C-alpha positions in Angstrom: -24.9 -12.1 24.4 -25.6 -15.7 23.8 -25.4 -18.1 26.7 -25.6 -21.2 24.6 -23.0 -24.0 24.7 -19.9 -23.6 22.6 -16.9 -25.8 22.2 -13.3 -24.7 22.9 -12.5 -25.3 19.2 -15.3 -22.8 18.2 -14.0 -20.3 20.7 -10.6 -20.7 19.3 -11.9 -20.0 15.8 -13.8 -17.0 17.0 -10.8 -15.6 18.8 -8.2 -16.6 16.1 -7.1 -13.1 15.6 -6.0 -12.9 19.2 -4.2 -16.3 19.4 -0.6 -16.9 18.6 2.1 -19.7 18.6 2.7 -18.9 22.3 -1.0 -19.0 23.0 -2.7 -21.2 20.4 -6.0 -21.8 22.3 -8.3 -20.1 24.8 -8.5 -23.4 26.8 -6.4 -22.0 29.7 -8.8 -19.1 30.0 -11.8 -21.3 29.9 -10.3 -23.5 32.6 -9.8 -20.4 34.8 -13.5 -19.5 34.3 -14.4 -23.1 35.3 -12.1 -22.8 38.3 -13.8 -19.6 39.3 -17.2 -21.1 38.9 -18.1 -18.9 36.0 -18.3 -21.6 33.4 -19.0 -25.3 33.2 -18.0 -28.0 30.8 -20.5 -30.6 29.7 -19.7 -34.2 28.9 -19.5 -33.4 25.2 -16.9 -30.7 25.9 -19.2 -27.8 25.3 -18.7 -24.8 27.6 -21.5 -22.7 29.0 -21.6 -19.9 31.5 -22.8 -20.8 35.0 -25.4 -18.8 36.8 -22.5 -17.0 38.6 -20.8 -16.5 35.3 -24.0 -14.9 33.9 -24.2 -12.6 36.9 -20.5 -11.6 36.5 -21.2 -10.9 32.8 -24.2 -8.7 33.7 -22.2 -6.8 36.3 -19.4 -5.9 33.9 -21.7 -5.3 30.9 -23.6 -2.6 32.7 -20.6 -0.4 33.1 -18.9 -0.1 29.7 -20.0 3.3 28.8 -19.1 4.7 32.2 -15.7 3.0 32.0 -15.1 4.2 28.4 -15.8 7.8 29.5 -13.5 7.5 32.4 -10.7 6.0 30.3 -10.9 8.8 27.8 -10.8 11.6 30.3 -7.1 12.0 29.7 -7.6 12.7 26.0 -8.7 15.8 24.2 -11.5 15.6 21.7 -8.9 15.7 18.8 -6.7 13.0 20.5 -9.8 10.8 20.9 -10.7 11.2 17.2 -7.1 10.3 16.2 -7.1 7.3 18.5 -10.4 6.0 17.1 -9.1 6.4 13.5 -5.9 4.5 14.5 -7.8 1.7 16.2 -10.0 1.3 13.1 -7.0 1.1 10.9 -5.4 -1.6 13.2 -8.7 -3.5 13.3 -8.9 -3.5 9.5 -5.3 -4.6 9.2 -6.0 -7.5 11.7 -9.0 -8.5 9.6 -6.8 -8.6 6.5 -4.1 -10.6 8.3 -6.6 -13.1 9.6 -7.9 -13.6 6.1 -4.4 -14.3 4.9 -3.4 -16.7 7.7 -3.7 -20.4 6.9 -6.2 -22.2 9.2 -4.6 -24.7 11.6 
C-alpha cells in the first residue's frame, strides 16, 4: 500500500472501471474520508491518508483472509470454484470494456 499523495483525477483514472455517468468521480468518497479524518487534501489538491486513515487501513487489511473464509462458509468447494471462475470471467470482460471505453 502506498501512502503517497495522489490527485482525485489520478484516483478517477485508477477507478475508471467502477465509475459511471451517475458517479463519474470518486470525489464524494474522498470528501467522506476527509470528513471522517481519514484523509487530508493539500493545497495542490493532492490527497493523502491521515494518521487515523493509516490506522483504519491497517485494521481492515489485517482481516481479509479471515473475512474471506467466513464469507465463503456458505459455499461448497465446487460452488467456490465456479464462483472464482465466474469472477475471473467478469474481471476479464471489465478489462476489455475499459480498454474499449473512450477516455473522458
